[in-house]
C-alpha positions, 0 to 999 in steps of 0.5 A, spaced: 070 533 777 074 537 772 081 539 772 086 543 768 093 543 767 098 547 762 105 546 760 108 552 757 114 551 752 119 557 750 119 556 742 125 561 741 129 557 746 126 550 745 125 549 752 120 549 758 118 556 760 119 555 768 117 561 772 111 564 768 105 566 773 099 563 771 092 565 774 086 561 773 079 565 773 072 562 773 066 564 769 065 571 773 072 573 772 074 571 779 080 568 781 080 561 782 087 559 783 094 562 781 101 558 780 108 559 777 110 554 772 115 549 775 122 547 772 118 543 766 114 549 765 108 545 768 102 547 772 096 542 775 090 546 778 086 542 782 080 545 784 073 542 781 071 547 776 063 549 775 061 548 768 062 555 764 067 559 761 074 559 764 081 563 763 088 562 764 092 568 764 099 567 763 104 573 765 108 573 759 111 580 759 113 580 766 117 573 764 120 576 758 122 582 762 125 578 767 130 575 762 131 581 758 128 579 752 124 583 747 117 581 746 110 584 743 105 580 748 104 582 756 100 577 757 096 571 753 089 569 756 086 562 754 079 562 754 076 555 754 069 552 756 069 546 762 064 540 763 063 535 768 068 530 769 073 532 765 080 533 765 083 539 760 090 540 759 091 546 755 098 547 752 102 554 750 107 554 745 110 561 747 115 565 742 117 573 743 112 575 737 107 569 737 104 564 741 100 557 739 095 554 744 092 547 744 088 542 748 093 536 749 092 530 753 
């Protein structure tokens, strides 16, 4: 079973990024699941993903707009490949002018 989780940290404030909408899409672009980051900036998606290229789409622009903060990226899309029986933790370090993503544990 392949699962995916994410953790979004606000680099500008040095805090978890709570309340960001995140959509998980499948290889054909279909919506698999959507969620909102919790108070700790985390989401755990539980569907068993098929092998292939998937995407996490973070609605960063709406989140920054709601906080009245300037920003440059209206969204962040993280594409990744999944295989059988893997857990992928894909973290996002977010700032108003840049972002970094990495596979965590």
